[in-house]
LOTOR-164230 format. One record per residue (C-alpha): residue in three letters; x negated, y negated, z. Coordinates in steps of 0.02 Angstrom, whole numbers, plus 50000, padded with zeros to 5 digits. Each point is the difference from the previous one (the first is absolute). Example, Ala and Ser with C-alpha at 12.3 -4.5 7.8 and 13.67 -1.06 7.14 Angstrom:
<sites>
ALA493855022550390SER499314982849967
</sites>
This chain:
<sites>
MET495245048950593ILE499034987650093ALA500674999650172ALA499934980950026VAL501164995849854GLU501674992450036ILE501394997649893VAL501174985950029GLU501464991649915ILE499604982549932ARG501674988750017ALA498944982749981TYR498354994149961GLU498704994550124PRO498554990649916GLU498785012650029ALA501125015249939LEU500334989349840GLU498064997949975GLN499715018150025LEU501375006349891ALA499434988649850GLU498185008150031LEU500815017349988LEU500984995749840ILE498364992649929ASP499045016250047ALA501375011149925VAL500024991049831GLU498084998649999SER499875018350024GLY501235003549852ALA501625003550088SER501584998849887VAL500894987850117GLY500664988649882PHE498574988149987LEU498334999649900PRO498414993250052PRO499314987250037LEU501394996750122SER499724983050103LYS500374999250182ASP501374987049964GLU500855012749887ALA499845013950131VAL500654987850134ASP501504994149891TYR500435018849960TRP500055003950187LYS501054984550042SER501315005549880ALA499935018550044LEU501074998750159GLU501764997849927PRO501595007550048GLY500035019349985VAL498105001150013VAL499205007950145LEU498084998650007TRP498855010550109ALA498104996750028ALA498765012450059LYS498804991750122LEU498305005950053ASP499204989550134ARG501364986249976THR499474999049822ILE501265004949854VAL499335014749897GLY501605004949913THR501704995749958VAL501565008349930GLN501814992949951LEU501705007350009GLN501134990149880LEU501895003850056ALA501034999949849GLN501264986050027LYS501415004249885LYS501575009250060ASN499705016049899ALA498285000750044ALA500174998250193HIS499335018050022ARG498354997149906ALA498354989950023GLU498264998449912ILE498325002550070ALA498934986649936LYS498154992450012LEU499205014050102MET498224993450025VAL498545004850111HIS498404990550005THR498555008449913ARG499065000750161SER501405008450091ARG500605013349868ARG500045019950024ASN500384998350187GLY501855003449989ILE500534981350009ALA501095001449829HIS500825015550069ALA500424990850168LEU500724986949906MET501085010549891LEU500675008450156ALA500534982850079ALA500864994949840GLU500925017149989GLU500564998750184CYS500664982649967ALA500865005649856ARG500875013750110THR500574986250123GLU500724989949866SER501005014849938ARG498894999849835THR500105018249938LEU499084997749843LEU498234992149962VAL499214996349847LEU498324993549946ASP498964998849852THR497985001849984ARG498814999649870ALA499705018749928GLY498285007450050ASP499884988750152PRO499575008650162SER501684993250063ASN500885013049904LEU499185014650109LEU500654990050146TYR501654998949950ARG500235018449948SER499255005150165LEU501454989950088GLY501335008949902TYR500334987949862VAL500595007449839GLU499494993449817ALA501424992949916GLY499144995249843ARG498644989749915ILE500034984449894PRO498574998249870ARG498974984250005TYR500964991450136ALA498654990650089ARG498434991149945SER498355003450078VAL498584988550027ASP499115006449843GLY501494995849895SER500645018749978LEU501815004950025ASN500265012850130ASP501445011850030THR501034997950162VAL500825015450090PHE501624996750096TYR500255011550147TYR501585001750113LYS500315009050175GLU501655002650086VAL499894997650192GLU501435003350133ALA500574983950088
</sites>
């Protein structure tokens, strides 16, 4: 991992951070990441997404390199009474210029540590089948729970399978 990377929790947006987050999301979408959007993604759409992302039960981390946000992950704490033991990992992204340096791994560890602090013992996530993220999740101990065929559309119009993972952690 790059030594200068700092993982920080974002509780409110500074204008500069919102700008960097929008750039990160646009980069992820343009590079083909399956994060719920298709290109072209306008800056306004990206900003609107981030403005709506910080809601009750969502914890957001950013990876900063030289004060610039180069990655994010969210921990979405289930809000229902019968689900108070679980959370979902969402929107793990690393800017294309900063990939393959351990940033995604560090972001995942931050999310997992928060889950423990919040007494969340079951983590779930999903990702597109065949993406490099599958290797990351398995290396962190996530277990494949199943696949849904033709779950998400890609930029070329094809429908891709999604893999669901889970991990049990101690509080």
